[in-house]
N, C-alpha and C positions, 0 to 999 in steps of 0.2 A: 503493499498500500501506501500513498506518498499524499502526504498531505500536502494543501495549499494555505499559500501564502497568507500572511495578514492580505494583502493587499490582492492577489487570488480571489480570495474569497470574498473580499467585500463587494465583486462586483454582481455575488451572489447575493448576498445581502443586503446589496440595495437597489432590486430589483424589486419590483410592484406591477401590477399586471399593467398598470399602467407606463412601464419604462422595463420593457423588454432588454437586457443586456448582453444579445451578442452583436459584433461587426458580423458585413459579411464580402461578397464580391458580387457584380454581377457581370458577366464576361460574354461574347461575343466570337464563334468560330467559324469558322469558313469551310467545310465542306471540300474534296478534295471533288473534282469536277469528275461525270460518273461516277460518282461512288453510288454500292445499293447498299441495303440492308435496313438494319435498325438500329439506328443509331443509341438511344435509348439503352434497348439492350447489350450493345459492343462497351457503353461507359458502364453500368453497372457490374458487369463482369471483368472488368478492370481494376473499380475500385475495390469487389472482391478479394482481387488477387494482391491488392496494395495494399490491406486494413494492417498490415502490421507492420508496414514504416513508419510510422508517425500515432504518437498512443492517442491524440487526438480525438482520431478514430476510435478506439480500443477501450476508451477508459469511459467510469461510469462512477457518479459520488456516491460515496456512504456518508451520511448526515449521524457527527456526535448524539448520543442519550443527551434529551433536555437542549439542547443545540449552545452547549459550556463551553465548546470550546469546536476549532474550523473543523471544516466535515473533510474526508483522507479520501483520494482517487484509487478506485481498483478496477481491476482488470473484468470485462462483459466478456463471458465465449459465448453470449447466444446474443448475433446480432440481427434484427431480420434487417437486410439492407432495401428490403420491399417498402420497406417504412421511412427510411432513411434515404434513398436514393426516391424521388421521384418522376414523374415526368407530365406536362403538360402544354396546352396546345392554344396559341394565343387565336381570336379570331380575328378574318378578312377589316381588310389592308395585311392587319400584321406590323404596322407601324414602330417606330423607340419611342413615340410618346406612349404607346401600349404597353408596352414591356415596361418601361420603367413606374407605368400605373401599376402593374403585376407585382412590380419587386417591390414597391413601398408597405402590397397588402400582401406581402407571403413576410414583409420586416415586421410585420405588428405584431405578431403571435410567440406570444412563451414556447419554448423549446419544453419538451421534454421529457422533468429532471430526474425519471427513473429508467432512463437510457443512458449511451453516451450523447451530447451535448451535440448536435450539429446535425442537420441536414443538406439534400443537394438536389437540385432541382432539375429537366432537361427541357428546354420551354423552345416548342419544333413550333411554326407557321409561320416563322419572320418571313417580308415580304426579302427578294434578294435570296432565299433557303440557306439564311445563316441558321445558322438556332444557337441558341443562348444557355450556359448556366446558373446558372445564383448555388451559392452554395453562403449558408450561415451557420457559424461555430461561437459559445459561447464565451464571452470576455473572460471569467474566472481563468478557461487553460490557452488564452493563447491571445497576444497585441501584435500589431503590425505586422513587428518583422518577424516575429515565429509565423504568424502567415503567411509571411514570402516565402520561407522557410520549408514549411507544409508545401508551397507551389513547386517545391523541385523536388519535392515528393513524389505528388501525385499525377504532376504530368510530364511531359517530355519532351528535350528540345533538340530533333528533331522528328517529319516525319512518322519514321520506322519509332514500331515500339520498342523501347525498350524489355527484354525478359527480365524477371522480377524473381529470386530464391524464394521456393515457401517457409513459409515461417516453421519456426522449432516448433516443434511440441510439446507443451510444458505439463507441469504437471500440479493437478487442482495440489491447493493450501490450507486450504479455505470453503463453506460451503457457498452457497448464490448470494448471503449476506452474512456481515461481519459481526457475531454476538457480541451483546454489549460489554463485558468484563476486555474484549480483547482493542474494541474504540476508545474505553476510559483509559484501560493503560498507554497504548498510543498515544493520547492525547496528552496525559502528563511528560513522559515523555519529548515530546516536544515541546511543551509549553518551556520543561528544564535545559532542551536548547538550545532554545531561542533565548532565553533569560541568559542561559555564559556567553551566546558568539554578540548578543546586544551591552555585556559587559567587556567584554573582548575589544570592541569597538572605541565604547568612550573615546579611550584619550583620541584616538583619528579624527573622533567625533566634536572633539572641542579643538584642534590646528582646522580644521573642516572651515567651522562656524565662524574661524577668527580671519581665514580669510575668506572669507565668501562674504568680511562683513566691512574685512579692505577694498575689497571689489570693488561694495556700492560703494563706499565713501569715496572709493575714484572714481566714482561717476557721479558724481553730486556734482547736479549745473553749478553756475556763477549766476549773482543775482540779473534778474531781470530775460534766465537762458528759460530753454522746457525743464521740469523737473520729470526725473522716474515716476512714473504710474505707476503709484503706490498705491492708492485709494480706492473707493468700491468704484464700480463702475455708473455710467449715468443708467438709466430707467429705459427700456424699450418693449414697446411688440413681443419683442423674443424673450424677455423674459416676464416668464408665467407658467400655471404649471400644465400639462396635459395630457394627453388621453394618449390610448397604442394605434391612434389610429399614423399612419404612417403617408409625406409625400416626398418624391424622390426624382432627384435629375440628375442629368450627368452633363460632359463637354468633355472637349480630347482638344488638347493644343499641340502643336509641335513641342520637342524639350528644346533641338538643337539650338532651336531659336533662342527659346525661351533664355536658352541658358549661355546665348550670344547677346543678348537685352540686354540680359544681370550688370555682366561684365562691361559691358555700353555705358550706361547710364552710373556707374558703380556699386551694384550691390546682390544679390545672391541670386538663385533662383528662387530662393524660401522670400527674402525680401519684395519679389515679382508676384507672389504670391498672393502675402500680406496686401499691397499695394494694390491688385486686386480686388478684394473684400473689401476692402476700407471704402475705393471710392464707386463697387457695384452696391453698398451696402448704403454709403450715404442718398445714392442717388436712388431707393430703396425708399427711402425712411423718407428724404425730400416730399415724393410724390406721396406720402398716408397723414402720420402725425409727425413728424417734423424731425431734421436733425438735431439733439442735442446738443448745448452750445460744448458742453462735455466731451470727448472725447472717448470714442466704441474703444471698449477692451476685449481681446481677443483671448481667451486658455487657449495654451499651446500643447500640448504634450510632445515631451523629449523621450528616446531612448536615454534607459539607463546601460542597455546589453554589451556587454566587453566583446573587440572582436574576436570570430566565430563563433561567443555562444550561441547553439542554436537548440537551446531549451525551449520545449513549450507549456511557456509560462510567459506573465507580466513585468516585466523588468522599464519602467516606467512608471514619470512625472508630470509634473503642470507648471509651465510658467505664462505669466501674464505679458502680452505685447500692447505694446499700445498702438491702434490702426491710427492715428494725431488725422481724425473725423476734423475737428477743429479748425484746422490751418487747412486752407483755400487757395494754393501757391502747391500744385505737386510735385514742383521738384522735391522743397520746401516740408512736404509731408515723407517725399519716398525719405530723405534724410533721417529723420526723424524715426520711420519704424524701421529705420535698418540698424539707427541708434538702441533703438532699444532693444529689440530682436537680441543685439549682437550684445547686449546688458544682459539676456535675463542669461545666456548661452556660459555669459562667462562664472555669472552667478551657480550654478548646476553645474559644473565643471569641477568649480572650487568645495559644490557641497555631497556631490555625486558619493563620497567614503560610506556619506549619514545618509541616505536616501531611499539605497534597497536595504534596510534596514528593520528585518521581521520584528515585529512589534505584538508580544505574543498580549493581545485581553478578555479575562475571563465573560464570559456569557457575553461577546459580540455581536454575534450572529442576531440573538433574538434583540439587542439594544440596536442596532444599526437597524434591521428592519422596521422596527416599532417605531422610529426617527426617518425612517424614508416612505414610511405611510403617510403617517403623522402632516408630512409637511410636504406628501403631495395633493393631500386630499385638506388640506384648509388652505387656509387664502397665503400665509407662511411666501411662497413662491413669488409673488406680488409684492408681500411688503416688505421686506427685506432688501438691504443697500445686495444688488447683485455685487458680485465676485471680477463677472465677465458678462460681455451680452452675444456669443456666437462660440463654438469650438475652431478653434480652423486647428485639424493635424495634417502636414503633410510628411508625410513615408515612403523611403525607396523602395519602389518595388526591384521585380525582376528584369538584371539586367541583358535577359539573351531571348528571344522570339520563344518562342511557348505552344507547346503542340498536344493538343486530346484527342486520343483516339485518333493519331492523321489528321486532327483538322487545325488549322492554326487557327493559334489567337489572335482575335486582333481589335479585340478590346478588354481591358481590364481596368473596370471602376471601382472601388470601394465603395462601400452601405456603411453609416457607421451610427451610433448613437445620440439620441438629442437627448438630455434631461430636464425633468420641473424645476424651473426657474432659464436652462439654457436651451432652449426650445432646434433654434438652427443649430447644425454639423456641418464644415464644409472639412472632407475629408481628400486631400491629393494627394494621387500615387505615379510614382513612372510607371512606365511601361518600356521594357527592348532597351533604353537608349533613345527612342526614336517620339514619346508622347508621354505630356502630363494628363492625366485623365484625372477629373473634376466629379466627386460626386460631393451631390444633399441632398443630407434624408432631412426632413424635418416632421416635427405634429402636424399633422394634416388642418386640424383646426388653429391654428396659429401663421401656418403657412401655407396655402392651396398647392394643389396639383401645379397651378395652369400660372398661382407667383412662384413657382420653382422656376417655372421655365422663362418666365421673366425677370428672376436674379441671374438663373444663365445666359441669358444674352444680355445686362449690362454684364457678367466677369467678359463677355468675350468684347466687350467695347472699351476697356476698362484696359486689353494687352493694348487696341488703339492707340488708348489716349496717355499710355508710360509708353509706347514708342516714338512718339515726339518732342519728350526731355532730350534736355543738351547731351552729348557725350562730354564723357567724363575727362577727354583730351580734348575737346575742342570740335571734333569733327561731329559733320553734318549728316542729321539723323538719318537712316536707312526706312526703308517702309516697315511695316509693321508685321508681324508673322501672325496670317490666320489660323484661325482654328482648325483641324481638322477633319480634311473634306469628307463629302458623306459615303459610305463603306456598307450598300447596300441598304439592310436597314436605318443603320445613323448618320438620316434623315438630317441637313443643315435648319439653323436654325434662324430668322430672321433676330436680328437687338434688339432685347425688348421688346419683341413680341408676345403677347398673351396665345394659347389657343385652345381649346376643348380637347380633350383624349377624353379618348374610349376605350376601357378593355374585353 
């Protein structure tokens, strides 16, 4: 058995019917010309052959008695693939808008905790003959980087499916469920180990805190200059309690051009992404409730994973980045966003030794679940000062072209988690060095499907605006990188347009 860390388990404890805590991917694949056979059956057979290659697909939860400690992962040797791998077909015309709406609905439902916490869908009926794949797994067992590692296991890098050695036979050491005594003994042993590790890390933690303090102090601004964003965020329409219903929309932007644009205007790809979101959110709010006088703040997950670590768990923390929406001049806004992002990353680098520490709390499952329910079903999410307005995550994706059962993957869009008080999540993931794939996931009551498409249009327009910024070397600005062209069902959208969807 494997104990969940306090961070992994928190995604279970914070889950409510309104806030499913799973992450996912919506993928598009091109079938080879003239291909025959049932792609769904072939895909399911491939999964069956490779189940043993990643623990995410074969482990399930065993809860502690009375929820006094974190649960454990145990192996499940009776996996029902017909339940976990499902087939769906879109109605005609099979547009990308229909697929996005369907993914939003599939992402709304909770995973069954009595089974391994994942589901896959093979979705046919797309215009142009493409096939879509939607995969979701609980965040308690996988973060963005671990998901990328899993992709290397499940997918191929050539059209030919690689041969996978069969699993070794394992002998059962326990029954279908663990006994109460065994679970309690494991909980005591795990807590003892955690406290011992915590004590050993105290000297390093003190040094890290001092170093982080020096970084923050060195970045304090002079009188009259823009301060670091350390206070509460302004309240917007996105800072509200949510339902379990989801809206979802996607955008693909050429990665090499975006990388070149960042270098030309004096920032990173991450700065470009943050500025795109700043421009799009400003325009979206301006047409509704107005843009707050104070700058919008983004909550940005940062990975704590060491190089070469492919363990299937969560190693992540969160920083806040100033989106500088109160600055009208785009060049100055870009600089402010870049400075805020770099300052946040500098603090994380210093605090990294202590950010990943596993802190044991007796009774935390019961306590956290109760607090999450209270927060969502009261008016607290609407009344408490928000710490951030939107979640923006930039995850490095697969660096190679991927294939699934001989079909080339041409779209690799992330699907993520909105939560009470932060109902909008914009996640960005690179794919094969070719494109940067945006996935907007939100509560449908806060951001409708049409409004999600509208925000996508504003993100597309934002690239053109950033491309007009002066170069750091004083050279003339080249033309803006266009969003990726339509690929079969991936129909191009007009910037800022509203449209009806049907699924």
